[in-house]
NUKOL-738580 format. One record per residue (C-alpha): x, y, z; residue in three letters. Coordinates in nm, 4 decimals, padded with zeros to 6 digits. Last residue first. Example, Ala and Ser with C-alpha at 12.3 -4.5 7.8 and 13.67 -1.06 7.14 Angstrom:
<rs>
((01.3670 -00.1060 00.7140) "SER"),
((01.2300 -00.4500 00.7800) "ALA"),
</rs>
This chain:
<rs>
((12.5281 07.6695 06.0740) "ALA"),
((12.4268 07.9717 06.2794) "THR"),
((12.1014 08.0576 06.0996) "ALA"),
((12.0023 07.6972 06.0330) "ARG"),
((12.0622 07.5972 06.3950) "GLU"),
((11.8657 07.8993 06.5156) "LEU"),
((11.5654 07.8092 06.2992) "SER"),
((11.5684 07.4534 06.4361) "ALA"),
((11.5914 07.5888 06.7898) "LYS"),
((11.2983 07.8241 06.7340) "GLN"),
((11.0822 07.5521 06.5774) "ASP"),
((11.1538 07.3110 06.8629) "SER"),
((11.0733 07.5756 07.1263) "ILE"),
((10.7435 07.6623 06.9545) "PHE"),
((10.6436 07.2965 06.9207) "ARG"),
((10.7293 07.2288 07.2858) "PHE"),
((10.5171 07.5246 07.3971) "VAL"),
((10.2104 07.4293 07.1923) "ASP"),
((10.2296 07.0626 07.2919) "VAL"),
((10.2576 07.1533 07.6596) "LYS"),
((09.9613 07.3892 07.6414) "GLY"),
((09.7463 07.1268 07.4705) "ALA"),
((09.8350 06.8720 07.7385) "GLN"),
((09.7508 07.1026 08.0283) "ASP"),
((10.0169 07.3261 08.1739) "LEU"),
((10.1518 07.3797 08.5276) "HIS"),
((10.4177 07.1058 08.5375) "GLN"),
((10.5257 07.2109 08.1871) "SER"),
((10.6561 07.5394 08.3278) "VAL"),
((10.9019 07.3632 08.5593) "GLU"),
((11.0388 07.1377 08.2849) "PHE"),
((11.0680 07.4214 08.0349) "LEU"),
((11.2412 07.6407 08.2915) "GLN"),
((11.4979 07.3693 08.3657) "VAL"),
((11.5594 07.3068 07.9952) "SER"),
((11.5834 07.6815 07.9229) "LEU"),
((11.8397 07.7255 08.2012) "LEU"),
((12.0579 07.4458 08.0629) "THR"),
((12.0251 07.5617 07.7012) "ASN"),
((12.1174 07.9196 07.7840) "LEU"),
((12.4206 07.8234 07.9905) "GLY"),
((12.5531 07.5583 07.7529) "GLU"),
((12.5122 07.7619 07.4346) "ASP"),
((12.6561 08.0789 07.5912) "LEU"),
((12.9542 07.9036 07.7460) "VAL"),
((13.0323 07.7311 07.4154) "ALA"),
((12.9855 08.0520 07.2134) "LYS"),
((13.2114 08.2580 07.4349) "ARG"),
((13.5007 08.0191 07.5006) "ARG"),
((13.7214 08.0944 07.1970) "GLU"),
((13.7009 08.4714 07.2451) "PHE"),
((13.8158 08.4629 07.6062) "PRO"),
((13.5378 08.5694 07.8438) "LEU"),
((13.4736 08.9265 07.9629) "GLU"),
((13.2471 09.0042 07.6681) "SER"),
((13.0171 08.7152 07.7622) "ILE"),
((12.9285 08.8821 08.0937) "ASN"),
((12.8612 09.2155 07.9202) "ALA"),
((12.6412 09.0420 07.6639) "ILE"),
((12.4389 08.8802 07.9432) "LEU"),
((12.4026 09.2188 08.1106) "MET"),
((12.2817 09.3782 07.7877) "ASN"),
((12.0369 09.0936 07.7186) "GLU"),
((11.8476 09.1430 08.0455) "ASP"),
((11.6246 08.8351 08.0546) "PHE"),
((11.2722 08.8095 07.9181) "ARG"),
((10.9912 08.6793 08.1396) "GLY"),
((10.7594 08.9672 08.0531) "TYR"),
((10.7961 09.1460 08.3868) "GLN"),
((11.1757 09.1514 08.3452) "ASP"),
((11.4105 08.8608 08.4143) "PHE"),
((11.7446 08.9292 08.5839) "PHE"),
((12.1162 08.9000 08.5040) "VAL"),
((12.3727 09.0041 08.7679) "GLY"),
((12.5884 08.6940 08.7182) "ALA"),
((12.4092 08.4653 08.4703) "TRP"),
((12.7027 08.3640 08.2471) "LEU"),
((12.9382 08.3121 08.5409) "GLU"),
((12.7179 08.0251 08.6657) "ASP"),
((12.6835 08.0584 09.0458) "THR"),
((12.3629 08.2558 08.9894) "GLU"),
((12.1871 07.9546 08.8307) "ALA"),
((11.9727 07.8729 09.1360) "SER"),
((11.8634 08.2365 09.1389) "GLN"),
((11.7397 08.2011 08.7806) "LEU"),
((11.5179 07.9110 08.8856) "ILE"),
((11.3701 08.1082 09.1743) "SER"),
((11.3071 08.4132 08.9576) "MET"),
((11.1220 08.2234 08.6832) "PHE"),
((10.8948 08.0408 08.9273) "ILE"),
((10.8207 08.3566 09.1265) "GLU"),
((10.7424 08.5515 08.8091) "ARG"),
((10.4904 08.2875 08.7047) "ALA"),
((10.3409 08.3000 09.0540) "GLN"),
((10.2947 08.6754 09.0274) "GLU"),
((10.1582 08.6854 08.6737) "GLU"),
((09.8900 08.4187 08.7039) "GLY"),
((09.9036 08.0379 08.7088) "VAL"),
((09.7973 07.9249 08.3589) "SER"),
((09.7997 08.2431 08.1526) "LYS"),
((10.1257 08.3451 08.3212) "GLU"),
((10.2828 08.0101 08.2288) "LEU"),
((10.2125 08.0617 07.8586) "THR"),
((10.3482 08.4181 07.8614) "GLU"),
((10.6512 08.3070 08.0637) "PHE"),
((10.7367 08.0259 07.8242) "LEU"),
((10.6953 08.2607 07.5248) "ARG"),
((10.9299 08.5152 07.6813) "GLY"),
((11.1880 08.2460 07.7559) "PHE"),
((11.1735 08.1330 07.3937) "MET"),
((11.2055 08.4881 07.2591) "ASP"),
((11.5054 08.5391 07.4884) "ASN"),
((11.6578 08.2228 07.3453) "TYR"),
((11.6295 08.3702 06.9960) "THR"),
((11.7789 08.7056 07.1001) "SER"),
((12.0784 08.5465 07.2741) "ILE"),
((12.1576 08.3152 06.9827) "ILE"),
((12.1231 08.5971 06.7271) "LYS"),
((12.3433 08.8222 06.9417) "LEU"),
((12.6051 08.5474 06.9495) "LEU"),
((12.6095 08.5166 06.5706) "GLU"),
((12.6166 08.8913 06.5068) "PRO"),
((12.8814 08.9625 06.7769) "SER"),
((13.1559 08.7157 06.6797) "ASP"),
((13.4002 08.9679 06.5287) "GLU"),
((13.3033 09.2354 06.7803) "VAL"),
((13.5791 09.2404 07.0338) "ASP"),
((13.4886 09.4090 07.3631) "LEU"),
((13.1274 09.3384 07.2785) "PHE"),
((12.8835 09.6265 07.2731) "VAL"),
((12.6790 09.7971 07.5422) "PRO"),
((12.3406 09.9465 07.4417) "ARG"),
((12.2348 10.3017 07.5177) "PHE"),
((11.8875 10.3892 07.3932) "SER"),
((11.8420 10.5420 07.0486) "LYS"),
((11.7651 10.2005 06.8971) "GLU"),
((11.4627 10.1683 07.1239) "GLU"),
((11.2808 10.4589 06.9661) "PRO"),
((11.2279 10.7394 07.2178) "LEU"),
((10.9086 10.7371 07.4188) "ALA"),
((10.7085 11.0595 07.4053) "GLU"),
((10.6282 11.3331 07.6554) "ILE"),
((10.3615 11.6008 07.6936) "LEU"),
((10.0961 11.4094 07.5035) "ARG"),
((09.8515 11.4256 07.7992) "ALA"),
((09.8306 11.0451 07.7909) "SER"),
((10.2095 11.0293 07.7902) "LEU"),
((10.2278 11.2639 08.0895) "LEU"),
((09.9776 11.0457 08.2791) "GLN"),
((10.1701 10.7298 08.1903) "PHE"),
((10.4922 10.8959 08.3021) "LEU"),
((10.3264 10.9816 08.6346) "ILE"),
((10.2101 10.6201 08.6840) "ARG"),
((10.5552 10.4891 08.5903) "ALA"),
((10.7067 10.7167 08.8561) "VAL"),
((10.4615 10.5875 09.1171) "GLU"),
((10.5315 10.2260 09.0173) "PHE"),
((10.9088 10.2708 09.0430) "GLN"),
((10.8780 10.4342 09.3824) "THR"),
((10.8961 10.8051 09.4533) "LEU"),
((11.1621 11.0007 09.6423) "ASP"),
((11.3268 11.0925 09.3121) "SER"),
((11.6643 11.0571 09.1393) "ARG"),
((11.6532 10.6762 09.1465) "GLY"),
((11.3100 10.6763 08.9837) "THR"),
((11.4306 10.8831 08.6889) "LEU"),
((11.7239 10.6429 08.6536) "GLU"),
((11.4956 10.3383 08.6464) "ARG"),
((11.2646 10.5030 08.3920) "VAL"),
((11.5520 10.5843 08.1545) "ASN"),
((11.7595 10.9026 08.1557) "ARG"),
((11.8778 11.0306 07.8183) "ILE"),
((11.5872 11.2054 07.6451) "GLY"),
((11.5844 11.4724 07.9145) "ASP"),
((11.3016 11.3957 08.1554) "ILE"),
((11.4117 11.5461 08.4888) "ASP"),
((11.1585 11.8330 08.4700) "GLN"),
((10.8739 11.5852 08.4250) "TYR"),
((10.9849 11.3889 08.7323) "ILE"),
((11.0195 11.7151 08.9281) "ALA"),
((10.6537 11.7897 08.8516) "ILE"),
((10.5642 11.4669 09.0326) "GLU"),
((10.7628 11.5634 09.3427) "ALA"),
((10.6092 11.9117 09.3405) "GLU"),
((10.2487 11.7872 09.3118) "ASN"),
((10.0698 11.7154 08.9860) "LEU"),
((09.6991 11.7926 08.9494) "GLU"),
((09.7124 11.7665 08.5678) "LEU"),
((09.5098 12.0877 08.5430) "ALA"),
((09.7495 12.2566 08.7861) "ARG"),
((10.0550 12.1228 08.6042) "PHE"),
((09.9483 12.2790 08.2736) "ASP"),
((10.2272 12.1492 08.0521) "PRO"),
((10.3323 12.3475 07.7424) "ALA"),
((10.4166 12.1212 07.4477) "ALA"),
((10.6485 12.2912 07.1953) "GLY"),
((10.8765 11.9933 07.1533) "PRO"),
((10.7372 11.6765 07.3185) "VAL"),
((10.9584 11.6060 07.6193) "LYS"),
((11.1756 11.2956 07.5862) "ALA"),
((11.1372 10.9460 07.7291) "PHE"),
((11.3770 10.6513 07.7665) "VAL"),
((11.2605 10.2940 07.8301) "LEU"),
((11.5023 10.0853 08.0363) "ASP"),
((11.2418 10.0286 08.3089) "LEU"),
((11.0433 09.8323 08.0500) "SER"),
((10.6833 09.7849 07.9342) "PRO"),
((10.5748 10.1472 07.9787) "ILE"),
((10.2669 10.2005 07.7581) "LYS"),
((10.1108 09.8533 07.7924) "GLU"),
((10.2513 09.8189 08.1444) "ARG"),
((10.0562 10.1289 08.2542) "ILE"),
((09.7243 09.9845 08.1344) "ARG"),
((09.7864 09.6518 08.3109) "ALA"),
((09.8873 09.8154 08.6387) "SER"),
((09.6032 10.0657 08.6687) "GLU"),
((09.3179 09.8558 08.8123) "ASP"),
((09.5389 09.6627 09.0526) "LEU"),
((09.7091 09.9846 09.1499) "ARG"),
((09.3779 10.1467 09.2449) "ARG"),
((09.2776 09.8453 09.4550) "ILE"),
((09.6068 09.8553 09.6444) "GLY"),
((09.5865 10.2338 09.6859) "GLU"),
((09.2388 10.2125 09.8387) "MET"),
((09.3375 09.9267 10.0701) "ILE"),
((09.6569 10.0978 10.1905) "VAL"),
((09.4671 10.4203 10.2594) "SER"),
((09.2032 10.2327 10.4593) "SER"),
((09.4680 10.0478 10.6590) "THR"),
((09.6562 10.3576 10.7776) "HIS"),
((10.0216 10.2589 10.8023) "LEU"),
((10.2227 10.2785 11.1236) "HIS"),
((10.5826 10.1994 11.0398) "HIS"),
((10.8575 09.9742 11.1729) "VAL"),
((11.2345 10.0058 11.1489) "ILE"),
((11.4566 09.8238 11.3999) "ARG"),
((11.3052 09.4802 11.3383) "GLU"),
((11.4307 09.1985 11.5624) "HIS"),
((11.1435 09.2183 11.8140) "ALA"),
((10.9013 09.2128 11.5218) "LEU"),
((10.9098 08.8314 11.5049) "ASP"),
((10.7512 08.8068 11.8538) "GLU"),
((10.4094 08.8576 11.7011) "ASP"),
((10.1560 08.6576 11.9022) "ALA"),
((09.7875 08.7282 11.8261) "ASP"),
((09.7839 08.5108 11.5162) "TYR"),
((09.5776 08.5825 11.2032) "PHE"),
((09.5380 08.3151 10.9348) "ALA"),
((09.4986 08.3437 10.5593) "PHE"),
((09.4654 08.0904 10.2783) "GLU"),
((09.4984 08.1183 09.9014) "GLY"),
((09.2944 08.2258 09.6006) "GLU"),
((09.2323 08.5336 09.3884) "LYS"),
((09.5635 08.6980 09.4728) "TRP"),
((09.6114 09.0212 09.2743) "GLY"),
((09.5733 09.2381 09.5820) "PHE"),
((09.8593 09.0541 09.7505) "LEU"),
((10.1311 09.2387 09.5568) "SER"),
((10.0098 09.5621 09.7197) "TYR"),
((10.1129 09.4267 10.0607) "ILE"),
((10.4665 09.3391 09.9511) "ILE"),
((10.4988 09.6739 09.7718) "GLU"),
((10.3872 09.8572 10.0860) "LEU"),
((10.6516 09.6869 10.3001) "VAL"),
((10.9215 09.7634 10.0427) "GLN"),
((10.7959 10.1229 10.0434) "ASN"),
((10.8499 10.1610 10.4155) "LYS"),
((11.1802 09.9707 10.4193) "VAL"),
((11.3223 10.1719 10.1300) "GLY"),
((11.2258 10.5128 10.2658) "TRP"),
((11.3854 10.4322 10.6034) "TRP"),
((11.6969 10.3053 10.4256) "LEU"),
((11.7099 10.6139 10.2042) "ASP"),
((11.6942 10.8338 10.5155) "LYS"),
((11.9788 10.6324 10.6708) "PRO"),
((12.1765 10.7151 10.3540) "SER"),
((12.2453 10.4714 10.0700) "ILE"),
((12.5552 10.3243 09.9026) "ALA"),
((12.7800 10.4605 10.1770) "GLY"),
((12.9098 10.1087 10.2458) "MET"),
((12.7894 10.1320 10.6068) "GLN"),
((12.4424 10.2321 10.4813) "VAL"),
((12.4346 09.9359 10.2397) "LEU"),
((12.5457 09.7039 10.5229) "ILE"),
((12.2675 09.8319 10.7482) "LYS"),
((12.0084 09.7597 10.4789) "GLY"),
((12.1325 09.4054 10.4190) "HIS"),
((12.1189 09.3022 10.7834) "ARG"),
((12.4213 09.1966 10.9872) "LEU"),
((12.3747 08.9262 11.2523) "GLN"),
((12.2548 08.6445 11.0254) "PRO"),
((12.5210 08.7578 10.7755) "THR"),
((12.5085 08.9781 10.4641) "VAL"),
((12.8495 09.0752 10.3221) "ARG"),
((12.8104 08.9021 09.9829) "ARG"),
((12.4750 09.0739 09.9327) "LYS"),
((12.6426 09.4120 09.9852) "SER"),
((12.8903 09.3500 09.7012) "GLU"),
((12.6245 09.2223 09.4598) "GLU"),
((12.3861 09.5110 09.5337) "TYR"),
((12.6593 09.7726 09.5095) "GLN"),
((12.7646 09.6307 09.1704) "GLU"),
((12.4060 09.6260 09.0438) "GLN"),
((12.3732 09.9914 09.1419) "THR"),
((12.1741 10.1299 09.4336) "ILE"),
((11.8734 10.3621 09.4648) "LYS"),
((11.7432 10.2898 09.1131) "GLY"),
((11.4053 10.1540 09.2199) "ASN"),
((11.4790 09.7974 09.1091) "ARG"),
((11.8076 09.8002 09.3010) "LEU"),
((11.6413 09.9302 09.6186) "LEU"),
((11.3691 09.6628 09.5940) "PHE"),
((11.6198 09.3871 09.5193) "GLN"),
((11.8242 09.4830 09.8257) "GLY"),
((11.5177 09.5052 10.0486) "LEU"),
((11.4023 09.1564 09.9488) "SER"),
((11.0678 09.1392 09.7663) "HIS"),
((11.2157 08.9857 09.4499) "GLU"),
((11.3446 08.6915 09.6564) "PRO"),
((10.9899 08.5844 09.7541) "SER"),
((10.9506 08.4656 10.1153) "ASN"),
((10.7742 08.7875 10.2077) "SER"),
((10.7656 09.0313 10.4995) "SER"),
((10.5395 09.3100 10.6181) "ALA"),
((10.5600 09.5770 10.8893) "PHE"),
((10.3564 09.8217 11.0994) "VAL"),
((09.9972 09.7770 10.9804) "ILE"),
((09.7604 09.9362 11.2333) "GLU"),
((09.4919 09.7531 11.4337) "GLY"),
((09.6626 09.7833 11.7708) "SER"),
((09.9991 09.6831 11.6275) "ALA"),
((09.9930 09.4687 11.3124) "TRP"),
((10.2389 09.2570 11.1133) "HIS"),
((10.1622 09.1416 10.7595) "ILE"),
((10.3267 08.8140 10.6588) "ASN"),
((10.3379 08.6919 10.2965) "ARG"),
((10.3979 08.3318 10.1906) "GLU"),
((10.4256 08.1715 09.8474) "LEU"),
((10.4729 07.7917 09.8185) "ASP"),
((10.1056 07.7211 09.7339) "GLU"),
((09.9282 08.0433 09.8224) "ARG"),
((09.9811 08.1664 10.1769) "THR"),
((09.8778 08.4689 10.3831) "LEU"),
((09.9910 08.5084 10.7453) "VAL"),
((09.8435 08.7985 10.9430) "LEU"),
((10.0612 08.8671 11.2476) "LYS"),
((09.9677 09.0200 11.5774) "GLY"),
((09.8197 09.3206 11.7524) "SER"),
((09.4406 09.3504 11.7506) "GLU"),
((09.2319 09.6550 11.6666) "ARG"),
((08.9156 09.4486 11.5908) "ILE"),
((08.8410 09.6890 11.3037) "MET"),
((09.1921 09.6815 11.1593) "ALA"),
((09.1810 09.3014 11.1413) "VAL"),
((08.8381 09.3198 10.9749) "PHE"),
((08.9441 09.5815 10.7212) "SER"),
((09.2493 09.3774 10.6183) "LEU"),
((09.0384 09.0646 10.5674) "VAL"),
((08.7723 09.2570 10.3754) "ASP"),
((09.0347 09.4156 10.1480) "PRO"),
((09.1811 09.0642 10.0863) "LEU"),
((08.8597 08.9138 09.9523) "GLN"),
((08.6625 08.6389 10.1249) "ILE"),
((08.5704 08.3169 09.9458) "LYS"),
((08.8746 08.2621 09.7217) "SER"),
((09.0890 08.4059 10.0008) "LEU"),
((08.9962 08.1143 10.2317) "ASP"),
((08.9856 08.1627 10.6065) "GLY"),
((09.1485 08.2055 10.9440) "GLN"),
((09.0794 08.3785 11.2713) "LEU"),
((09.2435 08.3957 11.6127) "ILE"),
((09.5063 08.1551 11.4858) "PRO"),
((09.6429 07.8695 11.6998) "ARG"),
((09.9889 07.9011 11.8571) "ASP"),
((09.8349 08.0937 12.1476) "PRO"),
((09.6570 07.7767 12.2687) "MET"),
((09.5400 07.8457 12.6258) "THR"),
((09.4289 08.2010 12.5551) "VAL"),
((09.2846 08.1325 12.2092) "ILE"),
((09.0810 07.8359 12.3298) "GLN"),
((08.8356 07.8479 12.0369) "HIS"),
((08.9078 07.8940 11.6669) "PRO"),
((08.7370 08.1743 11.4745) "ILE"),
((08.6497 08.0611 11.1233) "THR"),
((08.6081 08.2659 10.8056) "LEU"),
((08.4673 08.0715 10.5084) "SER"),
((08.1184 08.0938 10.6610) "THR"),
((08.1322 08.4698 10.6296) "PRO"),
((08.1284 08.6689 10.9571) "LEU"),
((07.7928 08.8206 11.0476) "PRO"),
((07.7104 09.1745 10.9338) "GLY"),
((07.9570 09.3811 10.7294) "THR"),
((08.2894 09.3107 10.5572) "MET"),
((08.3883 09.5692 10.3002) "MET"),
</rs>
């Protein structure tokens, strides 16, 4: 944590009283780490807004007398609706319907309560954990800029604010950063289904599980996936994944083979093998693009690039309700469901056009962040995959 004189990368502008639009302090995240920034703001017990930026990403953390009370983000994945959907609190249909009703005067959370999709308690839970997720996402930033302003009129429009203990937030953020990669190795998808190991007798006291965590184990039935387990609990997706990882390590549960999971089928199946081959091959290409981009710009920015491009394609009927997972692969089941609703004779044409268009846009965007060797490698892989697909579907 920050001790002694302020680092040279942290500057304190003058004339704060006469120029309230200027930051009280600002600096470079490549020189001073986020935990030190948060600790310093808490220490001076100021009220205001901490703005953190990295290229086109922006996160705002709002403070009241040295305590974190709110956070916001310009990333679509950090919206309240996306957070509730990802954590199993609302369905895709409820998300789409509520999103259509949002206006400048009517917030997404209030609409979901009015629809009966969530309760006021769920809304409070969602806003608190959405705020924490935004803050935790910052712990992976190794570069960027920060600035703290003493004016925070933005909070006047927020009905739900919280008072979060900075030290606890810092400790959890660091812990998550250390755990995330290991958990993703064992639990790569929210669609993964677990079953209890027959004959295994859990010692909850030795595992140091509380009642909410024990309830996760009790809910594991070989049918519910990670998203559904999360939706039934008061825990977040990450917290549930952490418990599942602990239960896996203790050999109390096991992941079911993927083929045992539920998978929708086409309404008519005569064209299924060819279309499934097209979808699977393109998914491999998107996954390779994401992997290459992640190595160049980091996981969070890679996800931002993929999400923003997919959002621009939402008006295309093919991509309605489809999302990319943490490996840059799209939800094949949703894409199949969208194709199933089309007339038989249109399916392949719509699929070819939609997949090829999105891949071209992604390829262009990804190439902007790669060196020459990276570009050559990606283009060669894409070319080989397309050639293989042409042979298979000829």
